[in-house]
N, C-alpha and C positions, 0 to 999 in steps of 0.2 A: 323379835326386835320391832320397835315402833317405826312406822312410816312417818316421814317428815311432811308436814303441811305448813305452808307459809301464807298468812293472810296479810295482804297489803291494803292499806287504807290511808286516807288523808285527814281523818277526824271530822268529816262533814256528818250531818245527821243521818244520811243514808248509810254511810260507813259504820257509824256507831251502832245503828240498828242491826246491820249485818253482822257485826262483831258479837253482839249479844245473842243473836240467833245461832251463830257458829258455835258458841260456847256449849250449847246443848245438842247440837246436831252431830258433831263428830265424836266417835267413841274414843275417850281418853286412853283406853287400854291399847288401842290400835294405832292412834295417831299422836305424834308430838307436834303440837301446834305452836308456831312462832307468830306473834303479832308484830307487824312492822308498820309504824305510823310514819309514812313518807313525808308528811308535813314537818315532822320533827327530826327525821333521819334522811335528809335529802341525799346523803352520800350513797344511799341504797336504791335510788331511782334507776340507775344503770343496771343493777342486779335484777330489778323487777322487769325492766325492758328485755333483758337477756332471757328471762324466763317466759317471755311472750305476753306479759301484761301490757295492755294498752290503755286501760282505764281502771279506776278504783271505785268501789271495793272489788278485790279479786282474790281468789284463793288458788294457790298453786299446790296441786295435789299429785303426787307421784310424777312430778315433772310436767304436768299439763295445767295450763291456766284456765280457770273458770271465772268468767266475769259475772258477778252476782247481780249488779244493777249499775246503771251509769250514774256515778257521782261526780267524777272529774277525770278528764284525760290526763295521762302522765305528763304531757307537754306543759300542763298548767303547774306542775310541781317542780319544774326545773328552774 
């Protein structure tokens, strides 16, 4: 069974670069990756916060948030 990974981003250049790197970094056999563009899906900001995301881009893997680089705080996306 694949593990779920959620990549949250806001579409900024830092986020897009991280998304491109992520595409080759995670094993597609092991992980089912969902890409969530919070700039376009503002209704999911609360979900990201509940997962522990404080800034984007961030990857939530096995329930743990990993902040890849500081692109934007979640407060800027509300």
